[in-house]
C-alpha positions as CSV (number, residue, x, y, z in Angstrom):
1,M,74.0,130.4,150.7
2,T,75.5,133.8,151.9
3,N,78.4,132.2,153.2
4,K,79.4,130.2,150.2
5,L,79.0,133.2,148.0
6,L,81.2,134.9,150.4
7,Y,83.9,132.3,150.5
8,A,83.7,132.1,146.7
9,T,84.4,135.8,146.4
10,M,87.4,135.6,148.8
11,A,88.9,132.7,147.2
12,A,88.7,134.4,143.7
13,A,90.1,137.7,145.2
14,M,93.1,135.7,146.5
15,L,93.7,133.8,143.3
16,W,93.7,137.0,141.4
17,S,96.1,138.6,143.7
18,Q,98.5,136.0,143.2
19,A,98.4,136.1,139.6
20,A,98.9,139.8,139.4
21,F,102.0,139.5,141.7
22,A,103.3,136.6,139.6
23,E,103.3,138.9,136.6
24,D,105.4,141.6,138.3
25,A,107.6,139.2,140.4
26,C,111.2,138.8,138.9
27,K,114.6,137.3,139.6
28,E,116.4,138.9,136.6
29,D,115.8,141.6,133.8
30,K,115.0,138.9,131.2
31,D,111.8,138.1,133.6
32,C,110.6,141.5,132.7
33,G,109.1,143.1,129.5
34,P,110.9,145.4,127.2
35,G,111.9,148.6,128.7
36,R,111.3,147.3,132.2
37,F,114.1,146.2,134.6
38,C,113.9,143.8,137.6
39,I,114.1,146.0,140.8
40,V,116.1,143.9,143.1
41,A,116.4,146.9,146.0
42,V,112.9,146.0,147.2
43,T,111.3,142.8,148.4
44,P,109.8,141.0,146.5
45,H,111.7,142.0,143.6
46,V,109.1,143.5,141.0
47,C,109.6,144.6,137.3
48,K,109.3,148.5,136.5
49,S,110.4,151.0,134.1
50,P,113.5,153.0,134.9
51,Q,113.1,154.8,138.3
52,P,113.0,158.6,139.2
53,A,115.5,160.5,141.2
54,G,115.1,159.2,144.8
55,A,114.0,155.7,144.2
56,R,115.8,152.6,145.8
57,C,118.3,151.0,143.6
58,K,121.1,148.5,143.6
59,R,122.2,149.0,140.0
60,D,122.6,152.1,137.5
61,V,120.4,150.5,134.8
62,V,117.4,150.6,137.0
63,C,117.5,154.6,137.2
64,S,116.3,156.9,134.5
65,S,119.4,158.9,135.1
66,G,121.6,155.8,134.6
67,K,123.3,156.5,138.3
68,C,122.7,154.6,141.5
69,D,124.4,156.4,144.3
70,M,125.3,153.7,146.8
71,S,127.3,154.8,149.6
72,A,130.2,152.5,151.0
73,G,129.0,149.6,152.9
74,K,125.4,150.1,152.0
75,D,123.2,147.2,150.3
76,V,120.9,149.9,148.6
77,G,121.3,153.4,147.0
78,V,119.2,155.9,145.6
79,C,118.6,157.0,141.8
80,K,120.2,160.3,141.0
């Protein structure tokens, strides 16, 4: 009896975590809600509001400042 309850609880937790991940996973900005952008500088990509200075970025639009500073030859920059 206890094992069945434990397994049922674990299964429910796994399903809930997958559903929560699916809501924030994205491939493009259109996958996110209003005022949120797809942050592709992290894996897996996630929907977030514009990021503060120091956050990882690949595009200016994801930074609150509107500026993603990427050094030459780097794949990921930093929000200014």
